[in-house]
N, C-alpha and C positions, 0 to 999 in steps of 0.2 A: 504494500500500500504506500503510495507517494504521500509523504508528510510535508513536503516542501511547500513554501508559500509561492505566490505568483508575483512577478514584476509587471506592473501596469504602466504603460507609457501614456501619460495623460496630456493631450493637447490643450493648451490654455490660450486665451485671446491674445492677438497681436496688437490690440488697441481697444476695440470696443468690447466691454465686458459682457455684452449680451450674446457674444459669439461662443460662449462656453456651452457645452452640452449637458443635458440632464444626467447622462451616464457618467460623465467626468465628475460632476458635482457629487453624485452618489458615491462613486468610487473613492474620491478624496476624503469623504466622511467615514467610509467603512474600513479603509486600510489601516494597518498598524502604524506605518511611518510614511511620511512624504519626504522624498529626497529632492531638494530644490537647488537649482544652479546658484541662486542668490536668495538666501532666506529673508534678507531685508526687503527685497523687492516682492517676493512671493507672499510675505505676511500681509501685505495690503490686499492682495487678491483673496486670500483665505479669510481675512477679517470681513471683507465686503460680503462674502457668502456665508459668514458665521460658521466657518469650519475650524474645529479645534484640534485636529489631528496633530500629533507631535511632528516637528520638522527636523531634518538634518541637512547639512550642506553637502552637495556633490558638484564639484566644478572642475575646471581645466587643470588646476594645480594639485588636486588630490584624486584625480579620476581613476588611477590604477589601485593605489593603496586603499582608498575608500570603497572601491568597487568590491574588493574581497571581503571587507568588513560587512558590507550590505549583503553579499552572498551568504556569509555565515548566518546572518539573521533570517534570510530567506530559507536556509536549510533547517532553521529551528521552527519553521512553519509560519513565520510572519509574512504578511502581504505588504508590499512596498509600492507606492506610486512614485514615478519619476516625473518631475515637471521642470521645464526650462523657464528662462525669463519671459519668453513669449513664444507661442507657436508650438510646433510638434517636437518632442524630444527626439534626439538622434539625428536631426537635420542641422548640420553645421554647428554641433555642440558636443560636449564630452559624453553624452548619453550613448553614443554608438559603442563606446568601450564597455560600458556596463552591460549593454545588450549582448555583445560578443562574449564576454566572460560568463554571463548568466547561462547562455546557451551551451557553452563549453562545459559548464558545471551541471547541466541537466535541469536547470530551472525553467519553469514555464514562463514565457514572455507573451504578453498580448498588448496590442496598441489600440487606444481609444481615439479614433480620428477626430480631427477638428481643424482649426486654422493653421495655415503654413504660409508665410509671406511669399515664398517663391511661387507657389501655385496660385495664390490670390493675385499676384502681379501678372503672371502669365496669362490668366484668363481674361484680364481686362486691358491687356497691352495692345491688342490689335495686330500682334505678330503671329506667325504660324504656331499652332499649339500641338500639332500631331507628334512632332519629334522635338525634343529639347535636351540641352545639356546644362546641368546645374553645376556651377563652379563656386558658389558661395563667395567668400572674400578671396581676392587674388592674394597669393603669398606676399608677405612684406620683404622677404629675402630676395635680393635683386636677381641672382642667378636663377632661382626657381621661378620667379615671376616672368623673366624673359622666356624661359622654357615653356611655361603655360601659354603665354601670348603667341609664341611661335606655333604651338599646336592648334590654337584657336583660329589661326589664319585660314586653315582649310576645313574648319568645322562647318558642315552644311546644316546642322540642326540649329534651332533657335537657342541662344545662349542666355542664361540667367546668372547675374552677378549681384552680390551685396556690396554696398559701400557706405562709409560714414561721411557725414557732410564735409568735414575738414580735409578729406582726401579726394573728394569728388572731382574737382577740376583737374587735378594731376592725373587721375585715373582716366578721365575722358580724353585728355591729351595723349596718353599712352595708347589707348585703344584706337584713336584716330590714326596715329602713326603706324601702329602694328597691323590694323585690320582694314584701313581705308575708311571712307566715309559711309558707314553702314547706317541703316535705319535703326533707331533705338527708341524705346519707351522708358521714361524715367518715372517710377512710382514712388511716392513718399507719403509718410504718415498714413499708411494703409488702415482702413476702417475707422480712422479717427476723424475729428471735426474738420481738420484742415487737409484732409486727403487730397492729393494732387496727382494727376496722371498727365504726362506730357509726351506726346509722340512726335518725334522730330528726327534729326540725323545727329551723328556724333559731332559734326562741325557746328550744326545749329545749337546743340546743347552746350557746347564749349563757349560759343558766343554769348548765349543767354546767361550762363553762370559767371561770365566775366563782369556782368552788370547787376547780377542778383545773387545775394549771399545764399549758399545752399543751407537748408535747414531741415532737420529730421533725418531719419535713417532712410536710405535709398535702396530700391531694387531696380537694377538695370536689366531690361529685356532687349537683347540685340538680335537682329536678323542674322541668320546663318549665311554662309557663303553661297552664292548662286551656283547650283550644280552645272547648269549649262555654260556659264561663264568659265568655270573651271575646266570643263571639257574642251572648250574652244582654246584656252590657253595651253592645255596639255597637247592638243592637236598641233598648235603652232610650234611648240618645243620639239615634237617629233619630226615635223616637216623641216626644221632647221638642221636636223641630223641627216647624214647619209644612211641608207638602209643598213650598211655594214656596221655603222656606229650604233644604230638602233638595236641590231642583233646583239652587239657586244654588251648592251645594258642588261639584257635578259640572261645571256650566257654567263655573265659575271655572277649571277644569282644561282648558277648551276642548274639552270633550266635546260632540258634536252633540246638539241638543235631543232628538231621537227616542231616541238611545242613552241619554241622561241619564234619560229617562222610564222606560226599561226597567230601569236600575240602581236607580232610586228604588223602583219597583214590587217588585223583587226584595228590596231591603233591608227593605222594610216588610211583605213578605208579602201584598201586595195586587195587583190586576190593573193593567195599563197603562191600561185604561179608567178605573179609579178615580182614577189620578193625573191623567189628562187632565181629568176632570170637576172635580176639586178645583182645578185650575189655572184652569179657566173661571170657577169660583165665587169665586175669590180676588180 
């Protein structure tokens, strides 16, 4: 018989307190402990809904050591609710570590859905929503940041980023330089009184925030790279090569010669026979 408790991931409002669910409220009242990213912030929420469940802190700086202490309590049969400062635990916060360790230790984990800033912004952005890549905050470390921006250059999915107001202008400038002048929707103060959604371009956003001070936490929703545009550029790069040079690209990857010929023919929109003939004549 399993005597372990359950870890409940409880989504809390990202602004408007009315966005909390009945299920989350009931669970926060019924569990033995609430693990909160910032107890000083969360106590305001709990007091508003008259929830008296004991709280403990679980944050970026104790996420491993504290996770095992929480696991011990779960193994004693206690039920624990995890909440973040705002939104869904495990999305761009230390909750992912607790979930990973809990599952490794055989603890039941369940998620109580609710608000998430990334999804809220995406749905109201006017950008394509079928495929998207969530990057949260770009790394502050310069080398890692450059690496991520380089990867995003060829990302065809809609891209979702978080940014603080005091870093916004610099980030917009970096994105413009790295990705070109993409369509972008800037969402701030989501679900709050002064919620603002601005669909523009990276260049337009940069110009706007040179004259307007950024305020509030931002979610940036950027259009992905146009797939047809990428294909055209790739086609031009192939055409700039000789067929022999094109073959060498694939053969350097240890692709068999016959298969490489098929790939070259497909890339250039010609027949395999044309490739064979060109190689004979070179």
